[in-house]
N, C-alpha and C positions, 0 to 999 in steps of 0.2 A: 316613709314614703310620702312625698308631697302630694296633696289632693286639692281639687277645687269642687265646690257644690254650687248648683245652680238649678232653677226652676225652668221648664219648658213647657210651651203651649202651642203647638203647632196643629191646626185643624187638618182634616183630611185633604182638601184642595191643595194644601201648601206642601204636602208630604210626597205626592206622586213622583216628583222629580228625584227624591231622595230614594224612594223604594225602587224606582226603575233604573237607578244608576246615573242619572243625568247631573245631579248635583254632586259636586266633589267635597264641598265643606259647608258646615254651619257655624254660623257665628253666634256665640252665646255670651252673656255677661255673668260672671261668677258673683257669689254672694259678696266677695271682697272688692268688687267693682272692675275686676279685670276682664277684658274681652279675650275670648278665646276662640281660636279658629280650629273647629275639630273635623276630622273626617267624617263625611255623611255616612260612609259605609258602617261605621260604628254604631249608628242608631237602627239600623235595619231590624235588629231583633226586637227593638222596642216600639215598632210600628203596629198600631191596631187599626181597626176600621174607623175609629173615631180620630186617628191622628197619633201625634206623640205629646203625651201630657204626663206631667209629673216632676218629681225631685230627682236629680241625678248627681252622682259623685264620680268624677274621673280622676283616676290615679295616674301620676306620671313618674317616670324616673328622673335621674339627675340631669338628663339631657332633653327633658320635656317629652320624651316618647310616651305615648299613652300605653299603659299596663293594663288597665281595666277601665270600663265605663259600666257603672252599675245604677239601676233604679233603686231608689231608698224607698 
């Protein structure tokens, strides 16, 4: 199953729109240099009071549909 890994560092002020559902997508750059537009809703479980920080892996199917987004 294809996957992409990336690092994210969004401080608290920038994640309010994600947590409250206003932002629909987050644009990240994978370690391979590909820009990925991911649904913001997939990140809600990773929101802390300090924002969203860490290494992530997104697994996709053959049609690039997200199967899983995991914090590493």
